[in-house]
N, C-alpha and C positions, 0 to 999 in steps of 0.2 A: 162814334161811335161804337157798342163795344161789340167783342166777337163773337156774343151769344145768337146777337140780332144778325149779324154780317151773312154766321152759320146759316140759321133757322131764314134769312133770305134765299140764297142758295139751294137747301131742302127744298123748297117751295117749287123752285124752279123744277127741281127733279123730278118732285112730284105731278106735279102738272104734265112736264113732258113725258111721262108712264101712263098719267092717266088719257094723254092724247093717242095711245096706241092700245088701250086699252075698252072695254065697254062703261070703263068705270065713270063718264067725265060729266062734269055734276054742271046743272042746265046753267049758273050764272055765269061759267065761262064758253058759252055756245058759240059766241063771235068769235074769244080769242083762237081755238081751236078750229074754226072754218077760216081764220086769219091765216093761220101758220100751212092747214092745206093748201091755202093759195099762192101764199108763197113761196113750199117747198115745188112747187109744181115753175113760181115763176125764177124761181133759180136755178132750172134747166134751163130757161130761153137764154137767160145771161152768160150760162156758161150751159155747154152741151155735155161736158162732162161730168154734172154733178146730179143723173136721173135719180128719180123718184126712192129706189130703191135704196143707193146711197146716199141719198141725203134722207134717208129714214136709221139706216143701219147707222149713222154717227150721231143721229139727236138719240134714239135709244141706250147708245152707249153712255152717252153724258147723262141722263138719266138716270141708271142701272147706279154708276160715281157714284151721285148727289143727294146720299145719305146721310144721316147724320152721324154714325157710325165712321163710313170712309173720311167727311170732311173732317172732323175730328182726329182721326189719328194724323190727314194732312196737315193740322193746325195744332199739333202736339207743342213744340216750341215758340208760336205763338202767344204777346203776352195778352190783358184781356181789355186792353184797349194801349194804341198805338199811340205814344206821345210827341212821337216825332217821325211824321208821316211826310215819304217824299210821293214826287212826281214820277211815275214812269210809264215810258214813253213803250207801245210793242207796233213792232212792224210784221203782221202777219201774209204767209204766207196764204196761197189761193190752190193750193192742189187737194182739198180735198176740206169737203163743207167744216164748215164752222173749228179749222186746224186752230186759230188762236184761242178756242174757248178758255184751256186750262190756263195757258200765262195770264189772261184778266180774272181765273176765277183766283189765281194765286195773288195774285196784286192785290183786286180789293179786300179779299179773307186778312190779307196779312194789312188791312189798315191802310192802303197807301192811295194816292189818286191814279187812274191809268189814262194814261192818253195816245188813243187808238186811233194807226193809218193803216186801214182799213185796203186789203187788195179788189181790185176792180174786178175778180175773180168770182169774188166770196162776199160780198157787199150785201145782202139779201138778207141771211136767217138771222146773221149773228146783231143787228139792230134791234129785230124784233126781243132777244131775249135778252139784251141791257134794258130794252124799254120792263119787263116784265117782271127785271131785277128792278129795276125800281117802281114800281107798284105794290111789288111786296115786302120793298124797305125802301120808304120816299129818300132817306136821306145819302141813300148810293147817288140820287141823282146831280152831287154837287162834287162825286167821284169818279165821275167817267165822262169823260171828253172824248170827240171825234174828231181827226185832225184831215181839213181835203189838202193841206197842200204842203207846205216845208212845216218840218217841228219842232217846236220851238217850247220852250221853257220845261223843261225834264232833267230831272236827276239823273236817270238812270235809265238805261235802256236796253230791250231782247226786243231780238232779229232775227228771222228764221228767213233762208232767201239758198239759193247757188253755190257754188265757190267761188265763182268771179261775184256774185253781188256778197258777197261773208267781207272778201277782199278791197270793197268799197266802203262796205257797212267799218270795218277795221281802222280805215283810214278817215272816215270820215266822224266817225262817235270815240275815236281815242280818245280823248279828255274825259267820259262819261265812264260809270263804273256798267261793265254791259254782259249779256248774252250772246253772242255771235250763233248761231248754229247755217253748219255749212250742208252738204250733200250728205247722205249717209241711205246705205240702202241696207235689207232684211236679206239672212239665207236661209236655207232648209240645210239638215243631212236629214238624208236617204240613208239603210240598210237594207236596200231590198225586201223586208220582211213586210214591207206596209200594208195596210190593207185594202181592199176597196175604197172603206168609211172613210179609213183614214189618206187616201192621199184625196179624193173626194174634199175632205174639208180643206187639205192643205191647197185647193183651189182658190178659196176664201183667200187665204194669206197674199195668193197672188194676184187674184183676179178685181179685187171688191176695188174701190173708186180708178178702176182700169189700171193700178201695178200706179198709181201716182205716188201715192205716200212714201214715206221714208221706211218706215214699216209693212212695206208688201216687201214680199221672196222673189229676189228679180237673179240670187244664182241659189245652185243645187251643187254641195255634195256628196257625190255617189260613189261605190263601190265600184270597181274597177271593173264587176263584168254585169254591171246594172245593164237589162234591156228596159226601155220605153215605154211600151205597149201596153203595157199592164198602168204605169201613170196614164196616158194617153187615156185610155178607156176609161179612165176613173174621174177624168176631167171633161166629159165630154158634153156633160150637163153644162159648162159654161159657153157652149157654142153662140149662144143669143148674144153674147159681149159685139160680135161682129155685126152685129144690127146696125150698132153706135158708129153712124160714116169718119167719125172723127177716130176711131179706134179702127175697126176697116180700113181708113188711109194710109194709118203710120203701118200696120199689116202688113199691108201691099209693098206700100216704097221699103220696109227690111228689107221681105220677101226677095224686092229686087235687086238691091242692092248685094244682096250675099247670094243670088242667080249671078251677076255681073258676075262677083267675084271669086264665083265658083267654088263660095263657101263651105264646109259640112258643116251643113243642119238638118234637124227634121219635122217637117212641122204637120200638124193636123188642119188645116185651113183656119185657123185663127189663133194659131200661140206658135213661134218660133223658139227650137231647144236648139241652144249653140254653145260648142264649147269652147269656152273663152277663161282668159286668168282674171281678169274685170270684174266685179262685183254689180257694180250700176250699169244695167240692160235698157237696150232703150223699151218704150212701149210694143208691147207685144210680144218680146225677145225675154226668154228666162235662160242664161250663160251656165254653165255646168262646170266641171271638172270630177275628174275620178281619184279616188284614193282607197290608198290600200292596207291601213290600217286605223287604226283610234289615234293614236299616238301622230299622224299626221293631219289629222282633222284638228288636235289640239292646238298641233305646230301652226295651222295655217289661223285657226280662227283668232292666235295668240298675234302671230305677226298682222293681221288684217285690223285689229281692236278696233281703231278708230275711221275704220270707213262703214263699219259693222251697227244698225238698228239694234235688231234681236235677232234670235236666233232660233229656230223652230224646229223639230224633231221629236222622237221620242223620249231624250233625254231634256231636252229645253224644253221651250216654251211648246203648249198641245195642238196639235195640226186643229187648223181654223182658229187660233185665238189671237194669231198678231196684231189682229186691226180691235181690239178689244181689251187696250191699255186698262188697267186700274189706275187710280187716282193719285197713284206713289210713283206709276211707272213717268220720269223724267225725261224728256226728248235729250241727245245724247251726252245718257249719263251727272248731266248740270242738275244739282237739287237747285231748282227753282226760291223755294221758300228760304233755302238756306239761301242763298246771294241778296234775299228782300230783307232778310232779319238784319245781317251782315252790310246794309248799307251806310 
């Protein structure tokens, strides 16, 4: 299959997603749109974290990046045809909807076969879009395999998990070329001069997907004299997250632990702000550290670079955009396309 065919199929998938969230749906696709709507609801039944708002956000972002221009940019190092295709296994995480899509996108665009191990927490939406891809380009049917059990007969692997599972992956798949991703978190650098609108947008970076993603802000760097009152006022619109029992249980648990330990923290009945030198915070908690000057900020970012996925702030990723990566934003700064080209 030629690269042009592969690109065109993904562009059509992107156009379908954009039509799904617009008034420009095609009548002949009515059943597909109806089916997708039902699957989004089903995904929440299987995984209480996957509320409709967040599933829609994940899908819209995929639709926005699957443009002809963006995909061609991603594929600029690829030959027109892969003369030596490989089988690349993907172990998908299940923390946010469709989180494994980008790896699958890269593998199929590269002309390789993908062997997918779905997470039990995210096994509803992704199969729909794989079938849709085959609908637009039937030749993909032989290049997409799903595994229910042990992964076998593959040449390379991409796996995403916690630090503990990453150690297991490193050991178990040591003989294969691999990308093994570990825990990372994101942070925001505040100056104290942010507007209510900017802090409200920061709420998206913190709360989208309930803070379960590596691109979620779980750490704040703030000036020495920073007062959190303005921050709390600006993010109050996200109080509805506490209506989710899973999130509320995490909040109550963490608050109880901190109270019993007489820890220093602030909270607004749905988010806890706690001074801590760690970057990764539990669900419903954001850690913070105070800084004296920009030099301290730069030193901190450099020292902790291996644990940071992205940085939000006035001089970094704009507030509210951490959960809307572009197609060339690679997790852990590992270029997946380069990895595949060099197999």
